[in-house]
C-alpha positions in Angstrom: 35.4 -17.4 -5.0 35.3 -16.1 -8.1 39.0 -16.2 -9.8 38.8 -12.4 -10.3 38.1 -11.5 -6.9 41.9 -12.3 -6.0 42.8 -9.3 -8.0 41.4 -6.9 -5.3 42.5 -6.2 -2.0 39.3 -4.4 -0.5 35.5 -4.9 -0.9 32.6 -2.8 -0.2 29.2 -5.4 0.1 25.9 -3.7 -1.0 23.1 -6.0 -0.5 19.3 -5.5 -0.8 17.9 -7.4 2.3 14.9 -9.1 1.7 13.8 -12.7 2.0 14.9 -15.5 -0.2 12.8 -18.8 -1.2 16.0 -21.0 -0.2 17.8 -19.1 2.6 15.0 -17.4 4.3 16.7 -14.1 3.6 19.5 -12.4 1.8 21.7 -9.9 3.1 25.3 -9.5 3.6 26.3 -13.0 3.9 24.4 -14.1 1.2 26.3 -11.7 -0.7 29.5 -12.9 0.2 28.7 -16.5 -0.3 26.6 -16.7 -3.2 27.6 -13.1 -5.0 31.3 -13.9 -4.7 31.3 -17.5 -5.8 32.3 -19.0 -9.1 29.5 -20.8 -11.1 30.6 -24.1 -9.6 31.3 -22.6 -6.4 27.3 -21.9 -6.4 26.1 -25.1 -7.3 28.5 -26.5 -4.6 27.3 -23.9 -1.6 23.5 -24.7 -2.8 24.1 -28.4 -2.9 26.3 -28.5 0.3 29.0 -30.0 -1.6 27.4 -32.4 -3.5 27.9 -31.4 -7.2 29.5 -28.6 -9.1 27.2 -28.9 -11.8 24.8 -26.0 -11.7 22.0 -27.9 -13.4 22.5 -31.0 -11.2 22.2 -28.7 -8.2 18.4 -28.2 -8.5 18.0 -32.0 -7.9 20.2 -32.1 -4.9 19.6 -29.1 -2.8 20.9 -28.9 0.5 18.7 -29.4 3.8 17.9 -26.2 5.9 20.4 -27.2 8.3 23.4 -27.8 5.9 22.5 -25.1 3.0 23.0 -22.2 5.7 26.3 -23.5 6.9 27.7 -24.0 3.3 26.7 -20.5 3.2 28.6 -19.2 6.2 31.7 -21.3 5.2 31.7 -20.0 1.8 31.5 -16.4 3.2 34.2 -17.1 5.5 36.6 -17.6 2.7 35.9 -14.3 0.9 36.0 -12.4 4.8 39.7 -14.2 5.1 40.6 -12.9 1.9 39.7 -9.2 2.4 40.1 -9.4 6.4 40.4 -5.7 7.6 39.4 -4.5 4.4 35.7 -5.0 3.9 32.6 -2.9 4.7 29.0 -3.8 4.2 26.0 -2.2 3.4 22.5 -3.6 3.6 19.7 -1.8 2.0 16.2 -2.4 3.6 13.8 -1.0 0.9 11.4 -2.8 -0.8 11.2 -5.7 1.4 9.7 -8.9 0.0 10.0 -12.5 1.1 11.6 -13.4 -2.4 14.9 -12.7 -3.6 15.7 -10.0 -6.6 17.1 -13.5 -8.4 13.8 -14.8 -8.6 12.1 -14.5 -11.8 8.8 -13.4 -10.6 9.4 -11.8 -6.9 6.4 -11.3 -4.9 5.4 -7.7 -4.2 7.3 -5.9 -0.9 5.2 -6.8 2.2 6.9 -4.3 4.6 7.5 -0.7 4.5 11.1 0.3 4.0 13.0 0.4 7.1 16.4 2.1 6.3 20.2 1.5 5.4 22.7 -0.2 7.8 26.2 -0.2 7.6 28.8 -2.1 9.3 32.5 -3.6 9.1 30.7 -7.0 10.6 28.5 -9.3 8.2 27.1 -11.2 10.8 26.2 -8.1 13.2 24.5 -6.4 9.9 22.7 -9.1 9.2 21.6 -9.7 12.7 20.5 -6.0 13.0 18.3 -6.2 10.0 16.7 -9.2 11.4 16.1 -7.8 14.9 14.6 -4.4 13.0 12.1 -6.5 11.0 11.3 -8.1 14.3 11.0 -4.8 16.0 8.7 -3.4 13.3 5.1 -3.0 14.1 4.4 -3.5 9.9 1.6 -6.0 9.6 3.8 -7.7 7.0 6.6 -8.5 9.7 4.8 -12.1 10.2 4.9 -12.7 6.5 8.5 -11.7 6.1 9.9 -13.7 9.2 7.6 -17.2 8.4 10.1 -17.0 5.3 13.0 -16.5 7.2 12.2 -18.9 9.7 10.7 -21.7 7.4 14.1 -21.8 5.9 16.0 -21.7 9.0 17.7 -18.4 7.9 18.9 -17.4 11.1 21.1 -20.3 11.1 23.3 -18.9 8.7 23.9 -15.8 11.1 24.4 -18.5 14.0 27.1 -20.6 11.7 28.9 -17.5 10.6 29.1 -16.2 14.3 30.5 -19.8 15.4 33.1 -19.7 12.6 34.2 -16.4 14.4 34.2 -13.7 11.6 31.5 -12.0 13.1 29.5 -11.3 16.0 25.6 -11.2 16.7 26.2 -8.5 19.2 26.1 -5.3 17.7 25.3 -1.1 18.7 22.9 0.5 16.5 23.5 4.1 16.0 21.1 6.3 13.9 22.3 9.3 12.0 
C-alpha cells in the first residue's frame, strides 16, 4: 500500500467500471489493488512479484492467471487495514474496453448502465459483470471479449477465495 494510506481510518472507493487491457476489467478490486499501491507495489502486482522496478515491469508481465491473483492479494491488504470502514461505488458509464489509464482509450462500446454501491468489493464487481452480461446492448460481446480474453473474472474468484467478499449479492434499485 502507499505509505500515506496508513494515516486514514476509513475509505470510500469510487471506481469507473470499464474494460482493462491487462486485467480484463477495472472496478472496485482494481482500485483497491492498483489504486492504493505504491509505485513499487504497482510494479510488484503487474509482475506478480518478479520486480518492484516499474520500468522492468513491462518486460516481466504476469500471466493472465497470476496477475488477477496478485491483484486480489493486494486488494486484501487494503481491506484488512480498513476492515468495516470501507465502502464502494462503481460507476457504469462510458463503458469502454479500455481503462482510463490508457493513453488512447477506445470509445465507449455500451450504453450507460448506472451506479452501484456496496460494502463488498467482490459483490459490486460481480454485480457489474452480471449487469453487462444481462444487457441487450450490442456492445456487450465486445466488452465481455475483453474481460474473458484477459481472464478478468479470475480477480473476482481469487478475491472471494481469500474471503474478503462474496460473489452473491442482492441488487436493490433506487
